[in-house]
N, C-alpha and C positions, 0 to 999 in steps of 0.2 A: 172556115179559116183554119189553117194549120197551126198546131201548137208550137210554141217557141220553147227552146231549151237553152240551157246555159252550161258552158264547159268551164270548169274551175280547175286551175293548176296551182299547187302549193309551191311558191318560189322563194320565200324568205322565212327563216326560222322564227318561231314565236318565243324563243328564250329571251327573257327580259321584258316581256309584255305581260299584261294582266291575265289573271286566271280566266276571266270572262272571254278574252280573245282566244285563248288556248281552247276553251270549251266550244267556241264557235267553229274553230278549225275542225275539231273532232266531230261536231254535229254535221258539218258539211261532208263528212266521210273521208277526210284527208288524214293520213297517218304519218307520212314521212315526206321530206322534200322531194319534189318531182312528181308526186302523186297527182293524178288527174281524174276527175269525176264529171259526169254529166247528170244534170237534174232538170226537171221541168222548171221553167222560168216563172215561178210563183212569186208573189210579193214577199213572202217570208224568206225564200231562198235568195232573192235579189237583195233584200235588206241585210242578210248575213254577209253576202259578198261585199257589200258596201262598207260594212263595219270593219272588215279585215282586208280591205282593198290594198293596204300597204304590205300585206303578207301573201296575197294571192294575185293571180292574173285571171280574169274571167271575160268571156265573150258570149254574146247570144248567138245561137245557131238555129237553123230551121228544123233540122231533125237529126237525131243521133244515128250512127251506123247501127244496124240491127244488133241487139243484145248488149248494148253499152250503157243504157240508162241505169242510173243508180249504182254504178260500180264503185 
């Protein structure tokens, strides 16, 4: 069975939100608005996405384009 991946895009500023949420954004590899990263869809990554779902958009995808994972 093929691995699942998740594409995460930073769409709303974390200003005014708790330090933990800002650290979660940073842990996902997002630095500034509009950044987009692709991670393996592990339970920990999906949990982080759910915790900051009001600040990011995320979607599960089948496979990243070559060379994009973990950017």
